[in-house]
C-alpha positions in Angstrom: 152.1 101.5 119.4 151.5 99.6 122.6 151.3 95.9 122.5 147.9 94.9 121.1 145.9 91.7 120.6 146.3 91.7 116.8 149.7 92.8 115.6 151.8 92.7 118.8 150.1 90.0 120.9 149.3 86.4 120.8 147.1 86.6 117.7 150.0 87.8 115.6 152.4 85.2 117.0 150.0 82.3 116.5 149.0 83.3 113.0 152.4 84.8 112.1 151.0 88.2 111.1 153.1 91.2 110.2 152.1 94.7 111.1 150.3 96.6 108.3 149.8 100.3 107.7 146.0 100.7 108.3 146.0 103.9 106.1 146.6 101.6 103.1 143.4 99.5 103.8 140.3 100.3 101.8 137.5 101.7 104.0 135.3 98.7 102.9 138.0 96.3 104.2 138.0 98.1 107.5 134.2 98.0 107.6 134.3 94.3 106.8 136.3 93.7 110.0 134.4 96.3 111.9 131.1 94.7 111.2 132.3 91.4 112.6 133.9 93.0 115.6 130.9 95.1 116.5 128.6 92.1 116.1 130.9 90.1 118.5 130.8 93.0 121.1 127.0 93.1 120.9 126.6 89.3 121.2 129.1 89.2 124.1 127.1 91.9 125.9 123.8 90.2 125.4 125.0 86.7 126.4 126.8 88.1 129.5 123.4 89.5 130.8 122.3 85.9 131.4 121.1 82.8 129.6 118.4 83.5 127.1 116.9 81.5 124.2 119.0 82.0 121.1 116.1 83.4 119.1 115.7 86.2 121.7 119.4 86.9 121.6 119.3 87.1 117.8 116.3 89.5 117.8 118.0 91.8 120.4 121.3 91.7 118.5 119.7 92.4 115.2 118.1 95.6 116.6 121.5 96.9 117.6 123.6 95.8 114.5 121.2 96.8 111.7 122.2 99.8 109.6 119.7 102.2 111.0 120.9 101.5 114.6 124.5 101.9 113.6 123.7 105.2 111.8 122.1 106.5 115.0 125.1 105.4 117.0 127.6 107.2 114.9 125.6 110.4 114.8 125.7 110.4 118.6 129.4 109.7 118.6 130.6 112.2 116.0 131.1 115.1 118.4 133.4 112.8 120.5 135.6 111.6 117.7 139.1 113.0 117.2 140.3 114.1 113.8 141.9 110.8 112.9 138.7 108.9 113.8 136.5 111.4 112.0 138.6 111.0 108.9 138.3 107.2 109.0 134.6 107.4 109.5 134.2 109.8 106.6 136.3 107.5 104.3 134.0 104.7 105.2 130.8 106.7 104.9 131.9 108.0 101.4 133.1 104.6 100.1 131.1 103.3 97.2 129.9 99.8 98.1 128.6 97.5 95.3 125.9 96.3 97.7 123.4 97.8 100.1 121.4 96.4 103.0 117.8 95.3 102.1 116.0 97.2 104.8 118.1 100.4 105.0 118.1 103.8 103.4 121.1 104.7 101.4 122.0 107.4 104.0 121.8 105.0 107.0 123.8 102.4 105.0 126.6 104.8 104.3 126.7 106.1 107.9 126.7 102.5 109.1 129.6 101.6 106.8 131.5 104.6 108.2 130.8 103.4 111.7 132.0 99.9 110.9 135.1 101.2 109.2 135.9 103.2 112.4 135.4 100.1 114.5 137.6 98.0 112.2 140.3 100.7 112.2 140.4 100.9 116.0 140.4 97.1 116.4 143.1 96.4 113.8 145.1 99.3 115.2 145.2 97.7 118.6 143.0 100.4 120.1 140.4 98.0 121.5 139.9 100.1 124.7 139.0 103.2 122.7 136.8 101.2 120.4 134.9 99.7 123.4 134.6 103.1 125.1 133.0 104.6 122.0 130.6 101.6 121.6 129.7 101.9 125.3 129.2 105.6 125.1 126.9 105.2 122.0 124.9 102.4 123.5 124.5 103.8 127.0 121.2 105.7 126.3 119.8 102.8 124.1 119.3 100.2 126.8 117.5 102.6 129.1 115.2 103.7 126.2 114.5 100.1 125.2 113.8 99.2 128.9 111.4 102.1 129.1 109.6 101.1 125.9 109.3 97.5 127.0 107.9 98.6 130.4 105.3 100.7 128.7 104.3 97.8 126.5 103.7 95.5 129.4 
């Protein structure tokens, strides 16, 4: 494995982390990390577009991180996943969570959990570049569609 930010890089040194076998992690633990990482990516993207009121940033972020949006993203990405990534996604999707999002269907929630597990797996595995490429690929059509809808509303 190439040097990565978590286990081989500064993060591991500062926090004295030891490498772990990601195959031993529960899919819900991977999704727990993936949820936070994906939210951070979205927030970073939104803030980097320019200064905006925080409530506007929050509304935009919420639209992209909610379960239905994540379910849509993973459906777009599925054909581009390799076998290892597909297996991680399926493990996350099929995991039985004791909770469920308030405003999501069970199907969307499960797909979103699979998406988050994949993001967590790639992040913890030091494959941030692949993770970011997948997120970008999934989001590319969304901003255009959102811009078009917003232009029609004005």
